C-alpha positions in Angstrom: -14.8 -13.0 -3.3 -12.4 -10.0 -4.1 -9.5 -10.7 -5.9 -6.5 -11.6 -3.6 -2.9 -10.3 -3.8 0.1 -9.5 -1.8 2.7 -6.8 -1.7 6.3 -7.5 -3.0 7.5 -5.7 0.0 6.8 -9.7 1.8 9.1 -10.9 -0.6 12.5 -8.6 -0.9 14.9 -10.9 -1.8 13.1 -11.8 -5.3 13.3 -11.1 -8.8 10.4 -10.7 -10.3 9.8 -14.3 -12.6 9.9 -15.5 -9.2 7.2 -13.2 -7.4 5.0 -14.1 -10.3 5.7 -18.0 -10.5 4.9 -17.7 -6.4 1.8 -15.6 -6.9 0.5 -18.5 -9.7 1.9 -21.2 -6.7 0.2 -20.1 -4.0 -3.1 -19.1 -5.4 -3.1 -15.5 -5.8 -4.8 -13.8 -8.7 -2.0 -10.7 -8.7 0.6 -9.2 -7.4 1.4 -5.4 -5.7 4.8 -4.7 -6.9 6.3 -2.2 -4.0 9.9 -3.5 -4.7 12.1 -6.1 -7.1 15.1 -7.5 -5.5 15.2 -4.8 -2.6 14.8 -1.6 -5.4 12.2 0.3 -4.0 12.5 2.9 -6.9 10.3 1.2 -9.7 11.3 3.1 -12.7 15.0 1.7 -12.4 13.5 -2.1 -12.2 15.2 -3.6 -15.7 13.0 -6.2 -15.3 10.2 -3.3 -15.3 12.1 -1.5 -18.6 10.1 -0.9 -22.0 12.2 -3.5 -23.6 10.3 -5.9 -21.6 6.9 -4.8 -21.1 5.6 -7.5 -24.0 7.2 -10.5 -22.5 6.0 -9.7 -19.4 2.3 -9.1 -20.3 1.9 -12.2 -21.7 3.1 -14.0 -18.9 0.7 -12.4 -16.8 -2.1 -13.3 -19.5 -0.8 -17.2 -19.9 -0.7 -17.3 -15.9 -3.7 -15.4 -15.6 -2.6 -13.4 -13.0 -2.6 -9.7 -13.2 -0.4 -6.4 -11.8 -3.1 -4.9 -9.9 -0.5 -1.9 -8.8 2.2 0.0 -8.5 3.0 1.3 -4.9 5.4 4.0 -5.6 6.6 6.6 -3.0 5.2 9.8 -4.0 4.3 12.3 -1.8 3.0 16.0 -1.9 3.6 17.1 1.7 7.2 18.7 0.9 6.7 22.7 1.7 9.2 23.5 -1.1 7.2 24.1 -4.4 9.9 22.2 -6.2 9.7 19.4 -4.3 6.0 18.6 -5.2 6.9 19.6 -9.1 9.6 17.0 -8.7 6.9 14.2 -7.2 4.4 15.4 -9.6 6.9 14.1 -12.5 7.7 10.8 -10.8 3.9 9.9 -10.4 3.4 10.9 -14.1 6.1 8.3 -15.1 4.8 6.0 -12.4 1.5 5.9 -14.0 2.6 5.9 -17.6 4.4 2.3 -16.2 1.4 1.7 -14.4 -0.5 1.8 -18.0 2.1 -0.1 -19.6 1.8 -3.1 -17.2 -2.2 -3.4 -17.5 -2.0 -1.9 -13.6 -5.2 -0.5 -12.7 -3.4 2.0 -9.8 -0.5 4.4 -8.3 -0.2 4.3 -4.4 0.8 7.6 -2.8 1.2 8.9 0.2 -0.1 12.5 2.0 2.2 11.4 4.3 3.2 14.2 7.6 1.5 17.5 8.2 4.5 19.3 9.0 5.2 20.6 12.5 6.8 23.8 14.3 6.0 25.4 10.2 4.7 28.5 9.4 2.1 26.9 7.4 -1.3 26.5 8.1 -3.0 22.8 7.9 -5.1 24.1 5.5 -2.5 25.2 3.5 -0.6 22.3 3.6 -4.0 19.9 3.1 -4.3 22.4 0.0 -1.1 21.7 -1.4 -1.5 17.9 -1.3 -5.0 18.4 -2.5 -3.3 19.9 -5.9 -0.7 17.5 -6.4 -2.9 14.9 -5.7 -5.9 16.5 -8.1 -2.7 17.2 -11.1 -1.7 13.8 -10.7 -5.4 12.4 -10.9 -6.1 14.3 -14.1 -3.2 12.3 -15.6 -3.7 9.4 -14.6 -7.2 9.6 -15.7 -6.5 9.8 -19.3 -4.8 6.3 -18.7 -7.5 5.1 -17.0 -5.4 4.5 -13.7 -6.3 5.5 -10.2 -4.1 7.7 -7.7 -4.6 5.8 -4.8 -3.5 7.5 -1.0 -3.3 5.1 1.6 -4.1 5.4 4.9 -0.5 5.9 6.6 1.7 8.2 8.6 -0.9 11.1 9.7 -3.5 10.6 7.1 -4.2 6.9 8.9 -6.3 9.5 11.0 -9.8 9.2 8.8 -11.0 12.3 9.8 -7.6 14.0 8.4 -8.2 12.2 5.4 -11.7 13.1 4.8 -11.0 16.5 5.1 -8.0 16.0 2.2 -10.3 14.1 -0.2 -13.2 17.0 0.0 -10.5 19.4 -1.5 -9.5 16.9 -4.6 -11.4 17.8 -7.7 -10.1 14.7 -9.5 -12.5 11.5 -9.8 -9.3 9.2 -10.5 -7.8 9.8 -7.1 -9.3 7.2 -4.6 -8.3 5.4 -1.0 -6.3 2.5 -0.4 -7.3 1.5 3.0 -5.1 0.1 4.7 -7.6 -1.6 7.7 -4.8 -1.9 10.3 -3.5 1.3 10.7 -6.3 3.7 11.6 -7.8 1.0 14.1 -3.9 0.4 15.3 -2.2 4.1 15.6 -5.3 5.9 15.9 -7.8 3.3 18.2 -10.6 4.2 14.9 -13.6 1.4 15.3 -13.4 0.0 11.7 -17.0 0.8 11.3 -16.4 4.1 11.8 -13.1 4.2 9.4 -15.4 2.5 7.1 -18.5 4.7 7.5 -15.5 7.7 6.4 -13.9 6.5 3.8 -16.4 4.3 2.1 -16.8 6.7 -1.1 -13.4 6.3 -2.2 -11.7 3.0 -1.3 -10.3 1.2 -3.6 -8.1 -0.9 -2.7 -7.3 -2.7 0.4 -4.4 -3.9 2.8 -3.9 -6.4 5.1 -1.5 -7.1 8.2 -2.0 -8.3 11.4 0.2 -7.1 14.9 0.2 -7.7 18.9 0.8 -5.3 21.6 3.8 -6.7 23.7 5.8 -4.9 26.2 8.4 -3.0 25.0 11.0 -4.8 26.6 9.7 -8.1 24.5 9.7 -5.9 21.4 13.3 -6.4 20.7 14.0 -8.3 16.9 15.1 -11.3 17.0 17.0 -10.4 14.1 18.7 -8.4 16.2 18.7 -4.5 16.8 21.4 -3.5 14.0 19.2 -5.5 11.1 16.3 -4.0 12.4 17.4 -0.7 12.9 18.7 -0.7 9.7 15.6 -1.8 7.9 13.2 1.1 10.0 15.4 3.5 8.8 15.4 2.7 5.3 11.4 2.6 5.5 11.5 6.0 7.0 13.8 7.6 4.2 11.0 7.0 2.2 8.2 7.0 3.6 8.2 10.1 6.9 4.9 8.7 7.7 6.4 4.9 8.9 5.1 3.7 12.5 6.4 0.4 13.4 4.4 -2.2 14.9 4.6 -6.4 16.3 3.5 -8.1 13.3 2.4 -11.8 13.1 0.9 -14.0 10.9 -2.3 -13.2 9.5 -4.9 -14.2 11.8 -2.2 -14.8 14.8 -2.7 -11.2 16.3 -5.6 -8.8 17.7 -6.5 -7.4 14.3 -10.7 -7.8 13.8 -10.2 -9.3 10.3 -13.3 -10.9 10.2 -15.2 -7.3 11.5 -13.6 -5.8 8.7 -14.4 -8.5 5.9 -18.0 -8.4 7.0 -17.9 -4.8 6.4 -16.3 -4.9 3.2 -18.7 -8.1 2.1 -22.0 -6.4 3.2 -21.1 -3.2 1.3 -20.6 -4.9 -1.9 -16.8 -4.2 -1.9 -15.6 -5.8 -4.8 -12.1 -5.0 -4.7 -8.5 -6.0 -4.3 -7.9 -8.1 -0.6 -3.8 -7.1 -0.5 -1.6 -8.9 2.0 1.4 -5.8 2.9 3.9 -8.2 5.0 6.3 -5.4 5.4 9.1 -8.5 5.4 11.2 -5.6 3.6 11.3 -3.0 7.0 10.9 -5.7 9.3 13.5 -8.8 8.7 12.9 -10.6 12.1 9.1 -11.2 10.9 8.2 -14.9 8.8 9.8 -15.8 5.9 7.1 -15.2 2.4 7.4 -19.2 2.2 5.4 -19.1 5.3 3.2 -16.2 5.2 1.7 -16.2 2.0 0.3 -19.3 1.4 -1.3 -19.0 4.9 -3.0 -15.4 4.1 -4.6 -16.5 1.0 -5.9 -20.1 3.0 -7.0 -17.9 5.8 -8.5 -15.0 3.8 -10.7 -17.3 1.5 -12.4 -19.0 4.6 -12.9 -15.7 6.6 -14.5 -14.5 3.8 -16.7 -17.6 3.0 -17.6 -17.5 6.7 -18.6 -13.9 7.1 
């Protein structure tokens, strides 16, 4: 069975020490770091500073868990060259951090195609591909992959394919958020997998339901949910809302997805992206994390 991980979006209030302890306790093989104690700029997290690397690597080895990857906010959809250059510098710093921690990938975004711009679609895709290629060439020297997530406009797998054909670095692959193309673009899982299979190296999992608008109001209160949503949009232009529920309790065809991966010999990670940081109304990590590990193992054994 592929290794299990969870994104630290699930536990926005936990320090790294607790993240790793709960990772081990809940039976996960590793963790995908998106934030630590609310800080999404991992280059500013003290617990990930160079002075802590040796001790952190020892803890990971002793507990037989891994930091499978670092999830950045790097994106190359900016029209200005100076902004894209700044993103490349940030991406390189993330690659260096990933290599120091033994992480195998850095997640990046597309993220949206500018609307109402004089730039053509092909021009924007070429610019994004160039940024990915440059970052990929740098990452390859350290054995790190750059993974573009199916997120925002790039949850459309046909657009992702168009982009990936323009990317020159073999270190660039895809992080398939299995939920997003299905939910936001109505793509059958089989079609998405057939298109993206050559590049997929990591997967995100989540579940959701479709509710009438009146019933979808957050139980956490509009001010809390609105603030969290605004924070997400500030980092990721392509962030989209959904009514997330505990894994296995919604409409996402998880069994079909697992079967597609298993029959294809997929050996990457299965990572729960429980977006508690962006959706404060959903269940606590103490509920969501052990449940996913248990259900995913049973699901994988069944398909």
